[in-house]
C-alpha positions as CSV (number, residue, x, y, z in Angstrom):
1,M,174.6,120.6,105.9
2,E,175.4,121.4,102.5
3,A,176.7,125.0,103.8
4,A,179.5,124.1,105.4
5,T,180.7,121.8,102.6
6,T,183.7,122.4,100.3
7,E,186.0,120.6,98.0
8,S,187.7,118.8,101.0
9,S,185.9,118.9,103.8
10,Q,182.1,117.9,104.9
11,I,180.5,118.2,108.4
12,F,177.5,116.0,109.1
13,A,175.0,116.4,112.3
14,N,174.6,113.2,114.3
15,P,171.8,112.1,116.0
16,D,172.9,113.1,119.6
17,G,173.4,116.5,118.4
18,T,177.0,116.5,118.1
19,F,178.7,117.3,114.8
20,T,181.5,115.1,113.0
21,Q,184.0,116.9,110.4
22,E,185.4,114.7,107.6
23,M,188.7,116.2,106.2
24,N,190.6,115.0,103.3
25,A,194.0,116.0,102.2
26,T,192.9,116.6,98.7
27,P,189.5,117.5,97.2
28,V,187.3,114.8,97.0
29,R,183.9,116.6,95.3
30,A,183.5,119.3,92.9
31,Q,180.7,122.1,93.1
32,R,178.7,121.7,89.9
33,P,176.9,124.8,88.4
34,D,173.7,124.8,90.2
35,G,175.6,124.9,93.6
36,S,175.2,121.1,94.5
37,W,178.0,118.7,95.1
38,A,179.2,115.8,92.9
39,P,182.1,113.4,94.1
40,I,185.5,113.4,91.6
41,D,185.7,110.0,89.8
42,T,189.5,109.1,89.3
43,S,188.9,105.8,87.9
44,L,190.2,105.5,84.2
45,L,188.5,103.6,81.4
46,R,190.2,101.8,78.7
47,E,188.5,103.1,75.5
48,A,189.3,102.0,71.6
49,Y,191.3,105.2,70.8
50,G,193.6,104.7,74.1
């Protein structure tokens, strides 16, 4: 249910016909320019310059 997806919530259709909503206290995804959603990567990488 892409239309019901936001930065911090998402609704899933279950096989039995019910729905489950997943809600997060903080954003876990960001919307791309094409309208699709991408997970937010909060991992840090050590680079040669820092």
